[in-house]
N, C-alpha and C positions, 0 to 999 in steps of 0.2 A: 505494501500499499504506498502509497508516496504523499506524500501533503502536498506538494507541487510548490514548495518554498524555497524559490533557488539556498545552495550552495553562498554560502554570506561567511567573510573574514570580518573580522573587530578593531579599529584603529583607536584604541584606548585611549585615557585617557585622566585614567589616577591609576597610582598605580598600590598597593596598598603595603609560572611553575613550569641516536645514528637512529632511522627506523627500524624497527622489525620488522621480521616476514612477516605476509600473512595467515594468518591459521584460523582459518574457516571454519569451526567447527561444524560437522553439522546437529541438527537435533534430537533432541534425548525423543521424543516424541511432534506429534502432529500441533498445531498451532487451536490452544484453546483459546481468543481472544477475549479479554474484557473492554469496559469502555475505553476507546479510544479515542481522543482529538479530532474533533471531525475535519474533513479532508478542506484542507484551506486551499481560497485559488491562486494560482502563482501572480509575484507580485503582494504578499500579503507580509506583512512587517514584522517582524521579529519578537519585536513586542508585543503583539498579538498573538503570533507564538505561544510568546510563554504563557502569555495570558488564555489561551487557548487550554493549554496542556494543564497547568492552572488546576482549572478549575472541571476539565473529565475524571481529575486523577484528585482529586480533590489534597494540590501539596499547595505550599505557600507556594505563589508566585513568588515574593525577593528569592525566599530557598534556592527556587528552579534558576535561577540568576545568577547569585551568587556562587553557590554548585560550580554551572558553565565556565562564567571567572576567574574563577580560581584557577579552577581548569586548563583553561586553553585563553581569556581574554577575550571571547566569546569568538575565537577562529577556529573554520574547522581546517584548517589546513590543506585545502583541496582537497580534502577526504586522505592525503594520506596518516597513517596510525603513527599512535605515538608510539616510545621505548616498549612499554608493555603491550604495542597492541587494542590499546585504542585510540579508537572513530570516532570525528566531530564532538561536535563547539559542548557536550556533554561528559566526552567521555566513554564510550564503552563499549567495552571491555573483550576483548575473547583472545583468550587465552587456556594455556592444559590445566592453569587452577582461580579465575577468575571465567566469568559468562556474562555477564549483564549484555553485550551487547544479543544472545543467541537466547538468555529469560527475558529480553523487551520484544525479539521476535515474536515469542509466546502469548508474553500481554498482550501486546498491543493486536497480532497480525502482520503489521511488516516486513519485508521479506528484511535482510540479511544486507544484498545489495541497498536499498531507501537507507536504512537504519545506518549507513554506512556515512553512505555520501548524496542524504536529502535533508537538510537544517532543519523542520518541520517535525520530521517522524525523526529527528536521533532528537531532539527534545521531551517528548512525547514518549519517545518509550526509554527518558532518564525521567518520568515523571510518572510513570509505569513501578518502574525496577522500584523508585523511593515507594512507592506508595504497597508497594508488598512488602517491600522493610519492615514499615508504619506497621504493618499488619501484624510483621510476625513479631513485634515489639511492645502487639497488645494496644496499641493509641487509637480511643475509639475520637468517633466528631469533634469532640470537647481536647482534647490533646494537639488531634491535626489542624484543632485552633489556633494554640498555640503554639509561636515559632521557635520558642524555650525548648521542647519537646520534642523536637526529631533532630536535638545533637546527637541522640548513639544510633538513630539512622546518615545521616548525614557519615558517621564514624565510619558505617557498614556499610554504605554508596562508597566509598572515597578511596578505603586504603582496610583492607578488611584481613595481615596478618597482628603484625603488634598494636595493643592496644598504644604501647605511645607513639606508633606511627599513623595509629587512626584519631590518637590526639589531638598528632598534629595537626593535620588534614582539618577534622570540623572544627580548633581553635583557628585555623586559618579563614576557611567560613562566616566563621562569625562577627570574625573582625569585619568582612566586609561588609559584612549586616550590621554592622555597629558605627564601618566606615562609613559604608554608601558607594555606590560604583555610578559613574559616571561615565559613560561612553559612546564612541563612534564606529556606529560598522559601515564596509560598502557602501554605496550608496548617501551619506552625512545621516541616515537615522539615529536617535540620541537613546539608546538604552539605559535606564538610573534604574538607582533604590537608593529610597529618602535613605537617612543616617536614621536609628532609632539602638535603643536600651535595647537591650536582651540578658537574658539570666539565662546563660549552657544550661540546661537540662541535663547535664554530664553522666546521671546513671550508672551503668558500673567502668565507666571513665574518670571517675571524680578521685581516685585513689591512684592515679596512673600522673605521675607529676612528671611531664614533658619538656619542661626546663631547668627542673632543678637535680633531683634522685640522678638524673644520666651520668649532668655534665663530670662525675667525677671517678670515670670509669677512662673517661677522652685524653687520645696523648695531648690533642691540639685543647689547652688551658682553657678556653674556651669555649668548644664544644661540644656538642653532646652526644651523645654515645648512644646510638640507633642498630645493632651488630647484625650483621645479609646474613643469611644461609649461606651456613658453614659448607655444602656443597655449591656455591660459588662462586669460591677464592680456593687458593692454595696455598695450605698455613706453610711458609719462613718462606725461604727465599735465596737464588741459587747465584741473584749480582748484588750487589752492591747498588745499591740508590744514586745516582746518577741525575736524575730525569725532573721536571714534572709535565704530566698529559693533562691541557684544558679540554675538555670536557663542554655540553650543552645534553640536558640530560633531553631533549625532545620532550616529555610532558615538567607536572607540576611538583616539586619539594618533594611532599610528602609521599606522592605517586611512583616517584620512582624510588626511596628511601620504599619502599615498600614491594615492589619490583626487584629490588634486593636480595628481598628478603621469600621470597618466592620460590620454589625451589625445580621449576618449569625453567628459570630463567637466566641460569648461565652464565650471567655477566656479573659485577661488582666496581666499589667504585671503594677508595679510603676515604675520601669528603665529597660532600655534596654540601651547598653549598646557597641558599634563600636571597629572592629576589625581594622582596618590599625592604628586607633589615638588615641580610647578611649574615641573618643567622646558619649555621653550620652543622653540622646533623658527621661524626664521624662513624662509619659501617662497619670499612675494616681493619683490624692494627698495620702499620705502618709495616712493620716486620715482616708481615706476611705480603698474598703473590696476588693484590685485588685482577680480577677478568674483566679488563675494557681498554688493553689497548695492543692484543697479542699481540707483534711479536716486543712490546717497548713492556708485556710486562714485566718479566724481568725481571730492571735496572727503571721502574719508574713508579710513582705516586699519583692515580688520577684524583682528579676533583673535578668533581658535577657540578655547574650550572646554571641552573635551574631558568627554561626559556623554552621558546624553541628559533633556533636558526636565521629564521627567517622572519621574523616580526624583534626589531633593537630593543624594540620599550618593559624586554623584561630585562638588559644590560641599564640595570641601576645604580648608581653614583654607591650607595647601601652594595648591592653586590658585588664592584668592583674591588672597593676599598676593600671586603672585607676578605675577598677573595689573598689579593694580593700582600693582606697583614699573616693568611697565612701562610702562604708561599718565601715569605720572607722567614719563615718561621723552619720553613720545611726546607730551605736553600740553607744557613743559618747554619745547622743538627747536620745534615749531611755534605757539611763540605760543597755547594750545589753553584757552578758559577749563574749569577744573578743574570742571564743573557742567550738569548733567542734561539740555541746551538743544542741550552738546556731547561729553556722552559717553552715544552711546544701545544701546536691545537694535536689534535687530534689525526683529523687530516694530509697531519705531515707527519707522521710516526713508517713508517715502510712499513710496508706491506700493509695498511690497513684503507678499506673501501667507504670511510665517513667521511663530513663530509666541515662535520661542525670543531673548531667553535664560528666559520662563519661569516662570511664579509661581515659582517655589522659587528664581527668581536671588535672593541678596539684597541689597537697589537698596540700603541706610541700608548697611551693614555693605561693602560695595564701595565706596561711592564716599569711606566715614570714610577710608579705608583709601587713597586715592590722595590726599581734602583731607590724609593727616597726620596724621591723629585720632584710632590707634591703629582701636578699634573703631565710631569711631561715637558715643559717649554719658558721662557723668562718672562714672558707672559702672568698674571694675575691669575692665580689657581682660586677655581672651585672647590673652597670649602663648603659642608655641608650643615646645615641648620634641621635638627628634627625630622624624622624619618620620614620626610616624601620632599623635603624642599632641600633645590639646593640649588646654590649661587656663588658670582667670583668672592665675593666680598660683603660686607658687612651692611647693607645700606637700609635704608628706613622707606615705608612705605606706606601709602595708606590704607594698610586690608587692614585687620587687626593682626591678621598669624604672626606678620612678620612687624609687624609700628615695631617690636621690643628691642630688634637687635643693634646692637652697635654701631653705633659710624655713622657721618653727618651725612653721607654719597644719597638723596634723591634722584630716585627711576623713574626712568619709564619703562612700560612695560608693552614688548610685541610680543603678535603670539608665534611661536614660529611651527613649523610647519612638522609633524611630525615626523623623525628620524632623519628630519635634514639637519646638515653640518652649522653651525652659527662658528662664522671667524671673526677672531677676536683677539688684540693685543698679541699673536704669536703665533696661534692656530687653530686646529677644532675643534668643539667638543659640538656636538649634537644631548644633550643635558637640556632640561626642562626641567621649570616649578612649576611646582602646581599650584595656583590663585587663581580665588573667580572673578573672570572673566563679566565683562558687562554685560551680556546676560545670567547670567547667575546661577549659572554653572561652570564645574570646574575643566581650563581648558588646558593644551601647551600652552606653557607662556613660559620666556624670558629672558632672563632680568637683566636688562641692557644699562650697566654701569655704565653706558661715556649719558648719560641722555642724550642720546638721538638714536630715531628708529633704524635698525639692524635693513641695512642695504637687501632685498625682497628675501623681508623677510613679514607678513602679509600682519596687516594692526587686528587688534578687537576688536 
């Protein structure tokens, strides 16, 4: 069943997650369709698709959007699967251990092809799976009206492995509900979730400390410890550590950690870095051989970065800085030269066929951070203020969010094209700050400390 809604890609406006081979598993029985969202005509908006699916399956619309945004930034990635073989904006998964794609087919009657490639069917399928999980958890109609009650359901949907990983996933979704989502998809449509205060009802995940208790076991001081399945790496090393390999997860942070815990994965990495705030999780001991880069496995440490190679919005300043600090730690610890011969991308390792970290990865910026040169230029650096504002220096503006910043500079604000490079004071950068524009929503905004509109950058 096709919803008629074309595949879509999102162009994000707010940051708060190696393509696997297709594993099209057969259904275990004939479909027994539940109530599916009515078929949507061609050209139906994404907002309408979320509303239809939410109503059909009695799932909160805002939860659906937050789950999709956390998984893919509402980008279907042209139908290509994620690292753990998840498809579409809602990341319906088909691998030997997880079958939400097949489950969605049974529940809605949609074909596997439509669930993989049609955005409306993908959203409807995810809503059906969430509702089925809610029924298994015993949520009645009154419970389903409370966003907080969906926390354990969300955890099981996104990361059914360890409880710690599931909590990382669900916490990220509920952070999005608290912060709100404001994004644009192709064609200019705005998809929003209004910020609200939600008290997560964690249930069986309440005793899982995803942020503190796991840290003591990690080797890198600020990392969490969430180990990969023992069959997804080799104990010990055959060679000295001489290289750091940079990867992009092709999936979400918690989803990638969960994949490394999946016995069918046969892959792992030593560390994973989160996009929104740079949080780091260690999944394999540095003294063990993670399976991440084929020929380089024996002599390298693999560092995964949350995101997709085709979307630069995942590569935040927080991610770059946190990863660079980790790489500095590794190079100091193992005497690795801080150069591009020893800090390489997955695509640069001999015998590999992967493309990550891809053309959107800013190697000049990253290496300058690793080498301790701030932003790698003689110009004014971009310090970070808060969790989602990147600026060159400490200006003041009329915005309540940054009015307390030190510094006398009064700035002008220009809307930056998503992912476009801005030239300033000796080098390029595609960083943006998130401040309210004149339309009342959050968009990609660049702080112009020269107090002049940047050439070629559209105004708000």
